[in-house]
C-alpha positions, 0 to 999 in steps of 0.5 A, a space after each residue: 761175148 758177155 762179162 763174167 758173172 763172178 763167183 755166183 752159185 748157179 746151176 749151170 757151169 761157169 763158162 765164157 758165154 757168161 762174160 761181157 768182154 768189155 776191155 778184157 778181150 785180149 785176156 779172153 783170147 789168151 785163156 781160150 788159147 791156153 784151154 784149147 792149144 796151150 800157151 805161155 804162162 798166164 797171170 790174171 789179177 783183180 780185187 775180190 769179186 772181179 771174176 778171177 775164179 769164174 774165169 779159171 773155171 771157164 778155162 777148165 770147162 773149155 779144156 775139159 770139153 776139148 779133152 784136155 785134163 787140168 789140175 787146180 793145185 801144184 803137185 806135192 808128190 815126194 820128188 815131184 816137180 810140181 806138175 801133174 802127170 797127164 795134165 795139160 793145164 795147171 789152174 791156180 787161184 788165189 796164188 798169194 795164199 799158197 803155203 810154202 810147200 806149194 810155192 816151191 811146187 809151183 816154182 818147179 812147175 814153171 821150170 819143167 812146164 815145157 818138158 811136160 807140155 804144161 800150161 800155167 794159168 794163175 790168178 791173184 789179187 794183186 800185180 806180181 810185184 805186190 804178191 807176198 810170195 817167195 822171190 823166185 816164184 814172184 819173178 816167174 809170175 812177173 814173166 808170164 802174160 799178165 792181165 789186170 781184169 778191167 771192170 765193166 762200164 754201166 752197160 756191162 754192169 747192166 748186162 751182167 745183172 740181166 744175164 744172172 737174172 736169166 740164169 736164175 729164171 728171174 724177170 727183172 724190172 729194168 727200173 730196178 737197175 736204173 735206180 741202183 745205178 743212179 743212187 747206189 754203189 756202182 762197183 760190181 760186188 755191191 750190185 750183186 749183193 743188192 741183187 741177191 738181197 732182192 732175190 731173197 726178198 722176192 722169194 720170201 714175199 712171193 713178189 716180183 723184183 720191182 722198184 716198189 720192192 727195192 724201195 721197201 728194202 731200202 726203207 728197211 735198211 738195205 744199203 745200196 
């Protein structure tokens, strides 16, 4: 499997085929089960840029391909219980940002999920105990299958950038990534930011992405 390319705009839909699993194989297996057959509630968390949104999109895509309907917000219908009629999955991103009414709806969805055959897949920026949510909902989330998204190693970082370049139809000189990994910030959001800057510079100058182009950008002030 390949590591997720985070929340980058590309023409192709976000799928599990863009994920280098690394230490996240158990998480991927659980999301596949949720999409195709249903499962206990799942909560995945990690910092901005760790791939949470892409993973939820990949889960929704797989469910859709299997003919299973999903929704992305708790239902606020008057008298409702938080579930969506006919939905097999509820996929909620940035759960810590839910307003009070949707927190209540999500709590109700937890309580009625078995009755409706609803699988909950939630994502947030922190471990359940650290979420700024109402206590009863935080407790429910803490009882889910909880996964922290593990960052990739250098080989995984390289695979992510290479895969993104292929998806954009870009030929990436291997020396470029070697230089960035050796001299720059190694966290994935920084690497992706550098790649985006190189992509823009390449399009503007009509030059391939090579080490001389990168060095020119660094001399012009690009922080790596």
